[in-house]
Each structure stands twice: as C-alpha cells, then as structure tokens.
N, C-alpha and C positions, 0 to 999 in steps of 0.2 A: 227328433230323438236325441238323447244325450250321449250317445256312444258312437264310436267310429264304425265305419263299414265292417271292419274285421270283427269287432266285438259285437256289432249288431247281429251279424250272422250267427255268432255263438249263442247270444242270449235269446234270439228269436227261436233258434232250434231247440233250446232248452225249455223256453217258456211258452212258445206259441206254436210249436210243431213237434210232431213225433219223428223218430228217426226212420221209420219205415212207412210206406204207403200201404196200409192194410185197412180193412173195414171190420168193425165190430158192432154188434147190435146190443142195446142195453136200455132198460128203463131207468132214467136218471132221477126218479122220484125219491129214492132213498139215499140219504147222505151217509157216507162212511169214511170219507177222506177229504183232503183239500182244505183242512182247517175249518170246515163248516160246523156250526152248532147244529146238532142233528134235529132237535125238536123245532127250532126256529126255521131251519131250512125246509123241513118237511111241511111246516105250516104255510110257508110262502108258496110252495108248489101246489098244495091242496087248495089254497084259496085263490090261485091264479085265475084270471078271467078267461072266458071262452067267447069267441067272436060270434056275432049274430049271423045267421045264414045269408042275410042280405049283404054282408060285408065280403062275402066270398063269391064273386060272380062266376058263372059258367065259363070255362075256357081259360081261367086264370091259373097261374102257377099254384096259388093257394088251393084252388079246387083240386088240382092234381095231387097235392100233398094230402088233403083231406080224404080223397078217395083211396089213396095208398094206405093211409092210416098211420103214417109216421113221417117225421121230418128227417131228411138226410142232411146231417150237419157236417161240414168240414171243420175239424177241430183237432184237439190233442187230448191225451189222457196223462200227460206227464208234467203239467204246470201246476205246482202247488198253489192253492188258494183260488186259482182260476178254473182249472179243469184237471182233476187228478183222480185216477181210478184206483180203488182199493184192490190189491191183487187177490185178497181172500174172498171178498164178497162180489167183486166185479162191478160194483157201483161207482159211478163217476159223479163227483160233486165239485162245487166251486162256483165262482160268480158267472163265468162263461157257461159252464154246464147247466147252472140254474136257469140262465136266460134261454138256453136252447130248450130245456124242458118246458118252460113257460110259453115259449113261442109255439112249440109243438102242441101244447094243450090248447092254446088260443085258436089254432087252426083245426085240430082234429078232435078236440074234446078230451084228450088224454096226453100225458107227458111222455109220449113214445118217440125216442130219438135213435136213429141209426148213425153212429159216429164213424166217419171216414177220416182216417188220420191224414193230416196235411203237412207239407213242408213249406218253408218260405218260398221256395222256387216254383211251387205248383198250384198255389191257391187260385190265381187268376185262371189258369188252364182248366181246373176242375169246375169252376163256375161257368166258364165259356162252353165247356163240353156238356153241361147239364149233369155232371156226375154227382154234384151236391146241390142242394137247394139254397143253402146259405153257409157262409163261413163265419163262425164265431170263435175267434182264436187270438185274442189280443192283437187284432189286425189294425194297424195304424192307417188312418186315412191320409193318402197323399195324392196330389194332382196326377202324378204319373200312373198310379194304380187306377185312379178314377177314369182313365182313358180306356181301360179294359173291363172294368166291372163297376157296378153301382154300389154306393155305400149308404145304408140306412144309419141314422144316428147323427152324431156320435152317441154312444151309450155309456162311455167311461172315459175319464181324462186321467192319463198317467203322466209320467215325466220324472225328473230327478226328485228323489226324496231322501230322507235321513234315517239312518239306523244308528242306535246308540246302545250302550250297555243297559241291561234290564232295569237296574235300580236308578238309573240316571233320571233326575227331575229338572236339571238345569237347561236342557235343550228340548224345546218343543216346536221350534220352527227355524227357518233359515237365518233369521236375524240373530239367533242365539249362537250361531257358528262363529261370529266375530270374536277374535281373541282365542279361539279354540284350535286344537290340532285336528284337522279333518283329512281323512284319507280317501282316495279313489283309485281307480285302476289306470295304469299307465296308458292303455289304449283308449281311454275314454275322453270325451270332451267335457265331462262333468267338472274338471278342474277349472275350465273357463267360466262355467256357470257359478261355481263356488266363488271365484274371484270377483265376479260381477255382483253377486247378491250378498256376499259377506267379505268385503275387501280386506279386512284385518285377520281373516282366518289363516292359519299356518297349514299349507297344503302338503301332504305327504303322498307319494305315489307308490303303489305296489302292482305287481304283474297280474295277480289273480283275485277273484272274488273271495276265495278262501283266506288269502293273506290279509285282505282288508277286514273281513269279519274277525279274524283272529287278533288283529291289532286292536280292535275295539274291545274285545273280551279281555285282553291282557293289559289294557290301559295305556297302550302306546299311542292310541288315537282316541279322541273324544267322540268322534262320529265318522260314519262312512256314508258317502253320497254317491248314488248311482241311480239308474232307472228303478222306479218303485217295484215293478214286477219282479226284478231280480232280488230286491231286498225282502219282499214278502216271502219268497221261497226260503231265504236264509232264516228269517224270523220263524217261519213255520217249522223248520227243522230243529231249531234250538230256542224254543220259546222261553225257557228258563234262564237264558243267558243274554239275549238281545231282543230289541223291539224296534218297530218303525214308528216314528212320531211325525205329527203334522201331516199336511197335504203336500202333494208334489208342487214344486215351485217353478217348474218349467212345464211346457204343454206338449203332450203327445196323445191326440184323440184316437180312441179305438172305435171302429165302426163295424157294422154287420155287413159283410160282403154279399151281394145278391147279383143275379145275372143282369147284364145290361139290356138284354132282349126281352126282359119281363119287367117293364117299368111299373106295372101294377104291384109287384112284390115290394119294391122300395117304398111306395106310397103306403102300402098296407103295414109294413114293418115300422115305418116312421110313426104312423098313427098308433100302433100298438105300444111303441116305446113311450109316447106321450101319455097313453092311458096308464101304464104301470108306474110312470113317474107321478102322475096326479093322484092315483089311489094309494100310494105309499108302498106298493110292492117292490119297486126298485130299491128304496131305502131299506126295506126289511131284508131283501136279499143281500144287500151290501153288509148289513149288520151281522148276518149269519155266516158270511164268508170273509171278505176283506176286513170287516170290522172285528172279526175274531182275532185278527193279528194287529191291526192298526188301532191305536188308542184314539178316543174322541168320537164325536157324533158323526153320523153319516153326512157326507158333503152334499151340497145341492148337485143334482145330476146335470151334465152338460146339456145345453139347449139343443134339441134336435134341429139339424139343418144349419148349425152355427159355424160349421167348418167348411172351407172351400173343398168341393169334391163330394160333399155329403148332400 
C-alpha cells in the first residue's frame, strides 16, 4: 500500500468500509450510482454465467448459499466507483458491487446480494464467525490477513496512480511526471514512489486529499499521486475538473476474502474469476465502472493465484 498506517486507516474507512456495522438487503442488478454506465453495467449482470449443478457439491458453502437464495457479502456502500449506494433508489453499483452480483448469480441463478457493512477492523472476524460468505471490499491481500482468512484472486490490482486536470494531455503515465510539479499527502509514502519512478519530479506535500485535488485544479501542481481508489473517488465527484490517467505504477492486489474453514469456496471463486476473465465479463465490468472514470482500455486482469496468500 502506498500510504502510511494513519492514512491507510482513513482511506480504507472511506473506500473499503462503512462507518457502522449494519446489514441491508438489495438486488444489485440495477446501476444507479458509483460511476457505472447504466446500460453496460446491466448488460454485464444480465449476461453473467451460472454455475453447473455439478460445480456445487452437497455440503459445500456454495450449496448453503444456493439454498438460501442470496450471497451474504461483507462490503460497503460508500466507495465511489467500487460500491456506492444511490440514496434515492437504494441500488448499489460499482466494480466490487458488480462482482458480488455476478458471484451471487453464478451460485444461485440470480444477482441477489445481502450487503453487510464491514470495517477494516472486523472483516476477518465476520468471515471467521460465518456472518458473511465473502468479503468484496477493496480488500488487500497480505500474508498476515491470510493467516486468518483465505483469499480468492487477486481480482483487481490497485496502487499509486495519477490524477491530473481534466484537459491535460501531457501526462499519461508515471514517466511523464519527470520535470513536473507533483503533489501528494504529507502522511503518504507516495512521495518515495514518485521519487523512485520519476526522479526529476518536483514533489509538493499537502495535508489532505482535498488540498491536493485543489492544487491540481488551480494549476499549482501538474499532478496528484496517491492510491488509485482514493483518486477514483475524487474524479467521480468532479469529472468535469479532474481525471485519472494511466494504470497504477505500484502494486496493491485486492482479493475476495472467504472463510479458511471452507477451502472449497476459495477454489470455486478462483475458478469463477478465471471464467469471467476468459469470457470478457471482467473487462466489461471494468469498462462500465472504473473505466467510466479512468481513460484508456481495460487492463489485463491480475492472474488468479499470482500473489502470496491468494
């Protein structure tokens, strides 16, 4: 992760967890928020595959989910682009929300998801207690977490990325930061990554995300570098003023957390991820969510099982 423990707690709370531990039921099949292109998003869910009966053995966690008729997902409804609930319609959309709906459909035949709000501090406990079937919430795979839960995936690769003024065409990747004024947060380790990847960049530090975004808008900085998930939220809120360019240039792999005591679930979800990568569903979901904010083609999805702990 590109940010310090103090900032990690803040951004994770804002982008990967809700502030309260509550439960809410909702069919995530209709997009209304989170930056999702509505028609494209709906098409991905409508065309998502369904598992064969033979793939769900009796006594498995998948069979329990199928018989219940819905997937209980640990997640959030406050993360723009990844999982955001429209307060008017109550519909939750975004890359993580779409994956949850697709996984639910793969198991039950319909995109029925019960969303249980999670916090950074309780994701492992909820999986260990069986309160949720899976956690899909920009959940970074780490060896320490993998001692308590199993991770399918990774399904998405995040890391430090670049935000620029909307009309900027000179910066498309990290090499273009050389010779430019680049801001990041004082509490972040992104400054070290900028210095490593663009050694001639002029680095300016601000205390908050809002100050960094404002510096780019006002021309006091050419670019802002921090974790991509945080930048996507800023770009979603002010799409006419700023944009995210290029792909992350550091690595933070997101996995789907599943219970350690149900190894069949990890195998099943890994196989499902490979299936939606191969049939184009993953890329289509990316284009309808993250791709609605980030310019460029859908990246190649991370190889399943490529990260220690997954």
